C-alpha positions, 0 to 999 in steps of 0.5 A: 478345132477343124483343120485349117490351112494354117495347121497343116504340119511343116512339109519334111526335108528333102530326101527323108522318107522317115519324116514325110511318113511321121507327117502323114501318120499326123495328118491322119489323124487329125482327120480320124480325129475330127473337129474337136472333142466339144464337138463330139461331146455335143454330137454325143449329148444329143443320143447321137453317135459320130459318123465313124462310131456309126461306121464300127458298128455297122461293118465287121470289126477292122474292116473298113477301108477309107476313101477321100479321107484327105479331100478338103473343100476348096470354096471360097468366101462366107469365111469357108477358105480359113475352114478346109477340115479333111473329109469335108464332112462325110466319110466314104469308104468300104467294108464287109458286112458277115464277110461280104462286101458293103460300100458306106457313106457316113454324114458327120455332123460334126463338120459343117453340120454334116452339109453337102457341098462340092467335094462332100458330094464327089466323095459321095459320087466315086463310093456309089460308083464303086459300089455299082461297079463292084456289084455290091450294097450301099448303105448311107448314114444320114445326119446332116443339114442338107446343102451347104448354103455358102456354096450355092448351086453347086451344092444342089447339083452334087444332090442331082448326081446321088439321085441320078445313081440312086436310080441306076442302081435301083434294081441293081445292088440293095441301097440302105438309108439310115436316117440318124439325124435330120434330112430336108428338103431335096435331101429326103429325096435320096432315101425315098429313092432306095430300097430301104429307109431306117429311123432312129426315133426322136433324133433323125427327121426326114421332111420336104419343108421344115416346121417354120415354113408350115408355120409360115404357109399354113399356120400350123404349128408342130414340132419336128418330129410330129411333122417327119419324125421316124414313128410318122412316118413308120406309121402315117406315111410309109417312107420309114420301113424301120424305127427303132429306139436307139442307133445301136439296135437299128444297125444291128438291124441293117446288118440283118436286112443286109443276110437276107439280100444278095450283093446284086441282081446277079447273085442270089441270096445268101443260103444258110445251113438249116436245123429246122427239118423241111418235114417238120408237121405244123399241127398247130396250124388247125389250131390257129386259123379259125374255119370260120372265115369271118373269125380274126387271127394273128397271120404272123402267127402262120408265118412263124409256123411255117419259116425257119426257127419262126424267124422272119423280118417285116417290113413296114411292119406298122404301116398298112398292117392289114397286108404283112410283107417279110424276108425269111427263110425256107430250109436256109433259102431266103423267100419274100412272104406277103400275106393278108393280116385278118387281124387287121381290116380283116385282111382287105386290100386297100390304097396303101396295102396295095403299094406296100405289097406292090414295092415288096414284090417289085424288090423280091423280083429285082433280088430273085428272092422267091414270093410266097403269098399266104391268101385270107382276103375279103376282097377290096375294102369299098368306100368313097375315100376309096375311091375317090383315091384311086383305088383303082390305079394303087390296087393295079401297081400291085397286079403290075408287079406280080404279073411282071415278076420272075421269080418263082411265085407260089400261093396257099389259100388259107381260108377265102379269095373274094372278087378282084383281089384273089386275082390280084394276090398272085392268082394262077390266072396272073402267073404264079407258078403254083397255086395251093390251098387248105381244105376249107377254101372258099374262091369265089367273085364275093361271098356267098350272102352277097352273091345270094342277095345279088342272084336271088334278089327277086325270089328272096322279095317274092318269099312269103318268108324273105330270111329264109329264102334268103337263108336257103339260096346262101346255102345253095349258092354255097354248095353249087359254087364256093365248096372247098373242092371247086377251084381245084376241079377247074384247075385253079388250085394245083392241090388241096392240101393239109395245112400242117404240111404246108412246110413241106409243100413251100420247101419242095415245091421252091426247090423244083422252081430254083432253075426256074427261067423266064423272060419277059418281052423286050422292052426298053421298060413298062409303064407301070400304074402310078 
């Protein structure tokens, strides 16, 4: 049973400190236990852990310090005055992950369905303020039914305070939202304001308007998971960066991500000892990447060959799969990797890929993570849907993000880099510190076939054998403007390198750039494309 005013132990007698301490322990034990065993069993029956069980998995054992455990709401009406449980449905505090301080708040669905009221919101506001002041990451474990209707507009105002703090902390401390239950209406905007969103299949959903409202307004029939489940947001909307089958795996991956991030924007990401040799040759790359620019391959295998022990964490793995964004390490130091994926849509840039990579570049820049860009891009995806969908402004988001980034930036052209997509993908002309290329690279305005059709259109049309003339002109164009050393001869590429030496080149270059200092013009903030 939830604790009510009547269930508080009788006060200890005056002068009896032992009695006061005993009373304190009783109250705190009740607060930790939560409402009752039935509520806990109901939570477990849904395949969900309790808030305290989740915190125990997230943080180092025994490191959690709770704040506001004895907080209770002061609302009246609708029966609330008779139901005043401790914690008010949210557990807040701090602990450590791998010995580093992390702040956390976790909705307790067993109490008011995790719904947010005035006291509940005040606790979250306080822990968010503490995280920002301490310069430590904030993790929210979300499992709540939205605003507490019985408290009216006071609950809605509580969300406003959360949103304001999310925005103020953006780019200052890492913010991670872990969706472990429902998150509907305005509540969904807080995760959207954070750096990373994790979801668990079947048990977590996010949407602005639920299936009942959708059915009433549009007549469409859809389930909660079909509307806003983990797979929908990981594959279709791009709202979720990660989706997992169970809470244990999800929270373990949150810990892994935190190990890649600095505590705040004034620190560097944590470095680790590395046994993977700096000078390790990757001759296997010569077989992974075909010289023929039209043949696909899996860019993930290239990344595995380059990074420490082949280990990397892919962000948005299942959304906008034509581009890869990943966090990894080179010589023990964290790097962000942006790479075209020739295995998906030939690695072209489109609206979703541009948005995905732009947000990732901004995150890396905010938290002092150097960026390595691996290019194999045929251009932007053509089509009416792309143009009408605003590929110009969406593509400009990626361009803006790179141009605005002051962290060390290195790009490597593996095969082709054509047109505007070449410029956008961190070319030297937009500020890459160093640009390398493999010996089969092609850097050009467009592919040779397309270029020949434009430049030599008249000659081809008038030739006795148009196909033979076209083939001849393609060969001539390649020889003049698309040979592998063309860009290097004009200073657009700093060096042509042996692919097998790419790892060593990247590590030594990043070591040199570690002391890079760059400043942007004085301004309140930029106005990025929307």
